[in-house]
C-alpha positions as CSV (number, residue, x, y, z in Angstrom):
1,X,-4.7,-13.8,-2.9
2,X,-1.6,-11.8,-4.2
3,X,0.1,-12.2,-0.8
4,X,-0.5,-15.9,-0.8
5,X,0.9,-16.0,-4.3
6,X,4.0,-14.1,-3.4
7,X,4.7,-16.5,-0.5
8,X,4.5,-19.5,-2.8
9,X,6.7,-17.7,-5.4
10,X,9.0,-17.0,-2.6
11,X,9.1,-20.7,-1.5
12,X,9.7,-21.6,-5.2
13,X,12.6,-19.2,-5.3
14,X,14.2,-20.7,-2.2
15,X,13.6,-24.3,-3.5
16,X,15.2,-23.2,-6.8
17,X,18.3,-21.9,-4.7
18,X,18.5,-25.2,-2.9
19,X,18.3,-27.2,-6.2
20,X,21.0,-25.0,-7.8
21,X,23.2,-25.0,-4.7
22,X,23.0,-28.8,-4.6
23,X,24.0,-29.0,-8.2
24,X,27.0,-26.9,-7.5
25,X,28.0,-29.2,-4.6
26,X,27.6,-32.4,-6.7
27,X,30.1,-31.0,-9.2
28,X,32.7,-30.0,-6.6
29,X,35.4,-32.6,-6.2
30,X,35.7,-34.5,-3.0
31,X,39.1,-34.1,-1.2
32,X,40.9,-37.4,-0.6
33,X,39.9,-38.9,2.7
34,X,36.8,-37.1,2.9
35,X,33.2,-38.5,2.6
36,X,30.3,-37.0,1.1
37,X,26.7,-38.2,1.0
38,X,25.4,-35.5,-1.2
39,X,22.4,-36.9,-3.1
40,X,19.9,-35.3,-5.4
41,X,19.1,-32.7,-2.9
42,X,22.5,-32.2,-1.4
43,X,22.5,-35.1,0.9
44,X,22.5,-34.4,4.6
45,X,24.0,-31.0,4.3
46,X,22.0,-28.1,5.9
47,X,22.3,-25.1,3.5
48,X,22.4,-21.5,4.7
49,X,20.2,-19.5,2.6
50,X,19.5,-15.8,3.0
51,X,16.6,-13.9,1.4
52,X,17.3,-10.1,0.8
53,X,14.1,-8.1,0.2
54,X,14.1,-4.4,-0.7
55,X,13.6,-3.4,3.0
56,X,12.8,-5.1,6.1
57,X,10.0,-2.8,7.2
58,X,7.7,-3.0,4.1
59,X,4.5,-4.9,5.0
60,X,4.7,-6.7,1.8
61,X,8.1,-8.2,2.7
62,X,7.1,-8.8,6.4
63,X,4.4,-11.0,5.0
64,X,6.9,-12.6,2.7
65,X,9.0,-13.5,5.7
66,X,6.1,-15.8,6.7
67,X,7.0,-17.9,3.7
68,X,10.6,-17.9,4.6
69,X,10.2,-19.2,7.9
70,X,7.7,-21.8,6.8
71,X,10.1,-23.2,4.2
72,X,12.7,-23.3,6.9
73,X,10.7,-25.4,9.1
74,X,9.7,-27.7,6.5
75,X,13.0,-28.2,4.9
76,X,15.2,-28.2,8.1
77,X,17.7,-25.8,6.4
78,X,18.9,-22.5,7.9
79,X,16.8,-20.1,5.9
80,X,16.2,-16.6,7.1
81,X,15.4,-13.1,5.7
82,X,17.6,-10.1,6.1
83,X,17.1,-6.7,4.5
84,X,18.0,-3.1,4.8
85,X,16.3,-0.7,7.2
86,X,14.8,1.3,4.2
87,X,14.5,0.9,0.4
88,X,17.9,1.9,-0.6
89,X,20.3,0.2,-3.2
90,X,23.3,1.0,-1.4
91,X,22.1,-0.4,2.0
92,X,20.9,-3.5,0.1
93,X,24.3,-4.0,-1.4
94,X,26.0,-3.6,2.0
95,X,23.7,-6.3,3.3
96,X,24.7,-8.6,0.6
97,X,28.3,-8.0,1.2
98,X,28.0,-8.9,4.8
99,X,26.2,-12.2,3.9
100,X,29.1,-12.8,1.4
101,X,31.4,-12.6,4.3
102,X,29.3,-15.0,6.3
103,X,29.7,-17.4,3.5
104,X,26.1,-18.3,2.9
105,X,25.2,-21.0,0.4
106,X,22.6,-19.1,-1.5
107,X,21.2,-15.7,-1.9
108,X,17.6,-14.8,-2.9
109,X,17.4,-11.2,-3.8
110,X,14.5,-8.7,-4.7
111,X,16.7,-5.9,-6.1
112,X,15.9,-2.2,-5.5
113,X,18.1,-1.2,-8.5
114,X,19.2,-4.3,-10.5
115,X,22.0,-2.2,-12.2
116,X,23.4,-1.0,-9.0
117,X,23.5,-4.5,-7.5
118,X,25.4,-6.0,-10.4
119,X,29.0,-5.5,-9.0
120,X,28.1,-7.2,-5.6
121,X,26.1,-10.0,-7.0
122,X,28.9,-10.8,-9.2
123,X,31.2,-10.9,-6.1
124,X,28.7,-13.4,-4.7
125,X,28.8,-15.6,-7.8
126,X,32.5,-15.6,-7.9
127,X,32.6,-16.6,-4.3
128,X,30.6,-19.7,-5.3
129,X,27.3,-18.5,-3.8
130,X,24.0,-19.3,-5.8
131,X,22.1,-16.2,-6.6
132,X,18.3,-16.2,-7.3
133,X,16.5,-13.0,-8.0
134,X,12.9,-12.0,-8.1
135,X,11.4,-8.8,-9.8
136,X,14.8,-8.4,-11.5
137,X,14.0,-9.1,-15.1
138,X,17.0,-7.2,-16.2
139,X,19.5,-8.5,-13.8
140,X,22.6,-10.2,-15.4
141,X,24.6,-11.5,-12.5
142,X,22.0,-14.2,-11.4
143,X,21.6,-17.8,-12.2
144,X,17.8,-17.5,-12.4
145,X,15.3,-14.6,-12.1
146,X,11.8,-15.5,-10.9
147,X,8.8,-13.4,-12.0
148,X,5.3,-14.0,-10.7
149,X,3.6,-13.4,-14.2
150,X,4.0,-12.0,-17.4
151,X,4.9,-8.4,-16.6
152,X,3.4,-6.8,-19.7
153,X,0.2,-8.8,-19.4
154,X,0.0,-7.9,-15.7
155,X,0.4,-4.2,-16.5
156,X,-2.6,-4.5,-19.0
157,X,-4.5,-6.0,-16.2
158,X,-3.9,-3.1,-13.9
159,X,-4.8,-0.7,-16.8
160,X,-8.1,-2.7,-17.4
161,X,-9.1,-1.8,-13.7
162,X,-7.9,1.9,-14.0
163,X,-9.9,2.4,-17.3
164,X,-13.0,1.0,-15.8
165,X,-12.7,3.3,-12.9
166,X,-12.1,6.3,-15.2
167,X,-15.0,5.5,-17.5
168,X,-12.5,4.6,-20.2
169,X,-11.7,8.3,-20.9
170,X,-9.5,11.1,-19.3
171,X,-6.0,11.8,-18.5
172,X,-3.8,9.5,-16.4
173,X,-0.2,9.1,-15.3
174,X,1.9,6.1,-13.8
175,X,3.6,5.7,-10.5
176,X,6.3,3.3,-9.6
177,X,8.2,2.6,-6.5
178,X,11.5,3.4,-8.1
179,X,12.4,4.4,-11.6
180,X,15.3,2.0,-11.4
181,X,12.9,-1.0,-10.5
182,X,12.8,-3.3,-13.5
183,X,9.5,-5.1,-12.8
184,X,7.6,-2.0,-11.8
185,X,8.5,-0.1,-15.0
186,X,7.8,-3.2,-17.1
187,X,4.2,-3.3,-15.5
188,X,3.8,0.5,-16.1
189,X,5.0,0.1,-19.7
190,X,2.6,-2.7,-20.3
191,X,-0.2,-0.8,-19.0
192,X,0.5,2.2,-21.2
193,X,0.9,0.0,-24.3
194,X,-2.4,-1.7,-23.4
195,X,-4.2,1.6,-23.1
196,X,-3.1,2.7,-26.4
197,X,-4.5,-0.3,-28.1
198,X,-7.7,-0.7,-26.3
199,X,-8.7,2.6,-24.8
200,X,-8.2,5.4,-27.4
201,X,-9.8,7.9,-25.0
202,X,-7.2,7.5,-22.2
203,X,-4.5,10.0,-22.6
204,X,-1.0,9.6,-20.9
205,X,0.0,12.8,-19.1
206,X,2.9,13.9,-21.2
207,X,4.3,16.5,-18.8
208,X,4.9,13.7,-16.1
209,X,4.3,10.2,-17.6
210,X,6.0,8.5,-14.6
211,X,6.5,9.6,-11.0
212,X,8.4,7.8,-8.2
213,X,6.7,6.9,-4.9
214,X,10.0,5.4,-3.3
215,X,7.9,2.5,-2.1
216,X,6.6,4.8,0.7
217,X,3.1,5.6,1.4
218,X,3.6,9.2,2.6
219,X,5.7,10.1,-0.4
220,X,3.0,8.6,-2.7
221,X,0.4,10.7,-1.0
222,X,2.5,13.9,-1.3
223,X,3.2,13.1,-5.1
224,X,-0.5,12.5,-5.9
225,X,-1.6,15.6,-4.1
226,X,1.1,17.6,-6.0
227,X,-0.1,16.2,-9.2
228,X,-3.8,16.8,-8.6
229,X,-3.0,20.4,-7.7
230,X,-0.7,21.1,-10.7
231,X,-2.7,19.1,-13.3
232,X,-6.5,19.6,-12.5
233,X,-7.4,17.4,-15.5
234,X,-5.6,14.4,-14.2
235,X,-8.3,11.6,-13.6
236,X,-6.3,8.5,-12.7
237,X,-3.0,7.2,-11.4
238,X,-1.7,3.7,-12.3
239,X,0.2,2.4,-9.3
240,X,2.6,-0.4,-9.3
241,X,4.1,-0.3,-5.8
242,X,2.2,-1.9,-3.0
243,X,1.9,1.6,-1.5
244,X,0.9,3.6,-4.6
245,X,-2.9,2.6,-4.9
246,X,-3.6,2.8,-1.1
247,X,-2.0,6.2,-0.6
248,X,-2.8,8.0,-3.7
249,X,-6.4,8.0,-4.4
250,X,-7.6,7.7,-0.8
251,X,-5.6,10.5,0.8
252,X,-5.0,12.8,-2.1
253,X,-8.0,15.1,-1.3
254,X,-7.7,17.8,1.2
255,X,-9.5,17.6,4.5
256,X,-11.9,20.3,3.4
257,X,-12.9,18.5,0.3
258,X,-13.4,15.4,2.4
259,X,-15.6,17.3,4.7
260,X,-17.9,18.5,1.8
261,X,-18.1,15.2,0.0
262,X,-18.1,12.6,2.7
263,X,-21.4,11.2,3.7
264,X,-20.2,10.3,7.3
265,X,-22.4,11.8,10.0
266,X,-20.4,13.6,12.7
267,X,-20.2,11.9,16.0
268,X,-22.5,14.5,17.8
269,X,-25.3,13.9,15.3
270,X,-25.3,10.2,14.9
271,X,-28.5,8.4,15.7
272,X,-27.7,7.2,19.1
273,X,-30.2,7.2,22.2
274,X,-32.0,10.4,22.3
275,X,-31.2,11.1,26.0
276,X,-27.5,10.8,25.4
277,X,-27.2,13.5,22.9
278,X,-24.8,16.2,23.8
279,X,-26.7,19.7,24.4
280,X,-23.6,21.5,23.9
281,X,-23.1,20.3,20.2
282,X,-23.2,23.1,17.8
283,X,-22.3,23.3,14.1
284,X,-19.2,25.4,14.8
285,X,-17.9,22.8,17.2
286,X,-18.5,20.0,14.7
287,X,-16.9,21.9,11.8
288,X,-20.0,22.1,10.0
289,X,-21.6,25.5,8.7
290,X,-25.2,26.3,9.6
291,X,-26.4,25.7,6.0
292,X,-24.7,22.4,6.0
293,X,-26.4,21.6,9.4
294,X,-29.8,22.4,8.0
295,X,-29.1,19.9,5.2
296,X,-29.1,17.0,7.6
297,X,-32.3,15.1,8.2
298,X,-34.6,16.8,10.6
299,X,-34.0,14.5,13.4
300,X,-30.3,15.3,13.2
301,X,-30.5,19.0,12.6
302,X,-29.5,21.5,15.4
303,X,-33.1,23.3,15.5
304,X,-34.6,20.0,16.6
305,X,-32.2,19.3,19.6
306,X,-34.5,20.7,22.2
307,X,-37.5,18.7,20.9
308,X,-35.8,15.3,20.4
309,X,-36.6,14.0,23.9
310,X,-40.5,14.2,23.4
311,X,-42.7,12.9,20.7
312,X,-44.0,15.5,18.3
313,X,-47.5,15.3,19.7
314,X,-46.3,16.6,23.1
315,X,-44.4,19.5,21.6
316,X,-45.6,22.9,23.0
317,X,-46.7,25.6,20.7
318,X,-44.6,28.8,20.4
319,X,-47.1,30.7,22.5
320,X,-47.1,28.2,25.3
321,X,-43.4,27.8,25.2
322,X,-42.9,31.6,25.7
323,X,-45.5,31.8,28.6
324,X,-44.0,28.9,30.3
325,X,-40.7,30.3,30.9
326,X,-40.0,32.1,34.2
327,X,-38.9,35.3,32.7
328,X,-42.0,35.6,30.4
329,X,-44.4,34.8,33.5
330,X,-42.6,37.6,35.5
331,X,-43.3,40.0,32.6
332,X,-46.9,39.0,32.5
333,X,-47.4,39.5,36.1
334,X,-45.9,43.0,35.9
335,X,-48.1,44.0,33.0
336,X,-51.3,42.9,34.8
337,X,-50.3,44.7,37.9
338,X,-49.5,47.9,36.1
339,X,-52.8,47.7,34.2
């Protein structure tokens, strides 16, 4: 649902850019001898609109590009998305400078660092380019900043979910994509303020109240692992980036902890056809200690592998089993001959 909302919001941002661009064009004086049919939506002119996300590889913005292409098809304008290869304010500024040189009509920007983009966005506006931002509440050099929701209230909503998962007590911290990201920090601030008002037993980690994931799943995982190792009392992490929540709680445990806590049955002990079980399977090869193996249900334990292929009623007694083996039969015949 959030992704659909983001596509709609992106379409609104582009539409706002088109409207503002048309207004700019309407106020531009027409040169003598030239004709202009600019109407309420800019007439027949096809605007060139570029959308600049934080980076071009983030799945969130890859999905956003679907909305960009959809708007281009429905409007007939030349609308496209172009972002830096990674989440970096310097690279994003360079992409914007390249677009200024191409003389686009409008820019829709999701800033990595609003402060770092102020100079280049000012250049764009001085060049007569319409600038619309999203998730840039503190951005000054923009005609309009579009936010999906009330940032403080959204942070409170995230905190409600975290408090429920933590049992409304314990130590928590906040994680943002970048400490320079205005919206992420406003969400985190809203969540912390909401916790102070509604959840008195939730305590913010004073040593590291805010950590940075750099909008990267692997970085979020490493940060979460370091936090849990450094602060054993830490019980929750409030994430704001699309990478924070999936990476931090799911992958923060070590492989050994997952082996002890996971209820997943090893492949060799899964209840498949009895005749297809691997006779070579041992607890050591599966990574399970013998005591752990004995704790599985009887039909999955290693001690019953030799008897799985036959019903219990046909199992041989220990004495019969010993006498039925060739080696035992040889010993018995020797004893009889010697006696």
